[in-house]
N, C-alpha and C positions, 0 to 999 in steps of 0.2 A: 600437582597443578591446582592452583587456587584461583577462584573467580575474583574479580575485583568489582565489588558491588558499586563503588563510586563511579567507575568508568561506565558501567552498564546503565546506571541511573542517569548519569549525565547524557549519554547517548539517547536514552528514552526521552529525556527532557528536550533535546534537540529535535527529535522526531515530533513530539507534541507541539513544539512551537511552530514547526513547519506546517503541520496539519491544520492548526487553528492559530491565527494570528492574535486573537483576543484571549487574555488570560481566563476570563470567565468561561469561554467555550472549552478551553483545554481542561479546566476543572469539571465542567459539566459532562465531559465525555472521556475522563481519564480511564474509567473502567473499560469501556469498549476499546479504546486505543491500547491499553495494556493487554487485553485479550487478544487483539489482532497481532500484537507484537509477540505473543507467545505461540502463535500458530505458524509453523514453518510453510513457506511457499513451495508448492509442488506443481509440476506441469505434466501434461500428457502430449503436447505437441512440441516437437523438438525446438523450433524457433522461439518458443516462449522462454527458453533459457536465457535469451537476451534481456528479458524483464528482470530475471534474477541478477544477471550481470550488472544491470543499471544500479540495482540496490546495493550490491557488494561494492561497486565502484565508489558510491556515496559513502559508505561506511569506512572503507579502507582510505580513500583519498581525502574526501571532504571532511569527514569527522576526525579520524585518526591523524590526518595531516595537520590539523590545528591543535592537537593536544600536546601539552608539554609534559615533561617528566615521565614519559612512558617507560624509561629505563628502570624505574623503581618496581615495575610490575613483573610478575612471573611471565617471562617471555614465551615460554611454551603455551601457557594459557592464552596470552595475547594473540599469538599466531593462530591458534585454534579458533578463537573467538572472531577474529578478523575474517576467516575463511568459512565460518559456518554458513549453512543455508540461510538465506534471508527470510525474514518474516513476512507475512501477508501485509502488515502495515508498511514495511519498508518497500515493498513492490508497489503497493498503491501509491505511495509517495513518489516512487520513481517514475510512475506513469504520469502523475500530476506535474512533476518537474519537466518531463518531456513536453507536455502541453504548455506549460508556462514558457518554455524556451521557444517553442514554434509559434504560439499565438500571443504571448505577452511581450514584455519589454526585452526579454532574454536574460535578465538578471536574476530570475527565480523569485522575484517578489510576489508574483501571483500564484505561487504553488498552492496556497491555502484555498484560493478561489477555485481552482481546478480539482483539488482534493475534495472540496464540498460536493462537487458533482458525483464523484465516485461514491463518497460516503452516503449521500442521500439516495443514489440509484440502488445501492445495496440495502437500504432501509436501516442503516446502523444508527440513525438518529432516534430509533425507537428503544434505545438501550442507554439512557442517561445514568449518570451516577459515577461517584469516585471508585466504587467497587460494584461488581455485578453479582447478583445472586445466582446460584447454580442453574436455575431454569433459564435465566436470560443468557448465561454463558453457553448452555446447551443450544438455544434457539440461534444465537449468533454463529456458533460453530456450524450449525446445520446450513445456514445461509452461505457460509464460506465453503463448505463441502460441496454444495450444489454447484457453486461457481467453479471451483477448482476441478471438479469431476465432470464438468460440462454437462450437467443435467438440467441446466436452465432452458428456457423456451428458445425456439429457433430465431425469434425476433430480438434475443439478448435479454429479455425480461428475466431477472434473477441473477443477472451479471452486473458488473459496473457499467456496461455499455448498452442499454436497452435502445432499440430503434423505435421511431414512431411508427405506429401500426399502419399508417396510410402509404407507406413506402412498399414497393413491390417486394415482398419477402421471398418470393420464389427465386429471386436473383441470388440470395445468399442466405445460408443457414449459419448463424453466428456461432453455433457450437462447433462447426467444421473448420473455422479459420483461426489463425493465431491471434493473440491479443493485440499485436501491432495493427492488424487489418481491422480488428473490432474497434480499436481506438480511432482509426481513420474514418470508418463508416460513421461512428458517433459524432466525430468531429465535423464531418461534412454536414451533418444535420444541425449542429449546435454552435459551432465556432467559426464557420467560414461564411 
């Protein structure tokens, strides 16, 4: 079974262009995007598997559905690749696509706008560069680990969905609810 580097890099380019609409931004943050794409998405609350499903659906339908000449690839590898656990980058983009669908024009053109909220909320903008040094990779992975293991603050600080502190936090602990509910709480404060 042999990997197809061209297909993997083409897909990564698709993800980059969806994350940042401007070429300069894609270049400025290529290292962090690549690192986020190397981290598999894991979840601890059952319904968060839906976020993984969104990401896989995009890879399988939206990306692979538009590719030509897939018959030339090792089909066992292609099948395995199409079904692999999604990356953190894919899931973040899936959430941004959901927001663009619900709050935008519905054509996905605003995905980069919504992705920027997630990207900035996680502090990923502190890691510019085409490649990341090992210390930056470790710091970025620590941020992702805190989020995925739900060790962030009850108000969502340390996750992609921090709530404003003046909201009554005794109503909800963001660590205890699924990502869809977190997205809705954040959306109620920022997009509605």
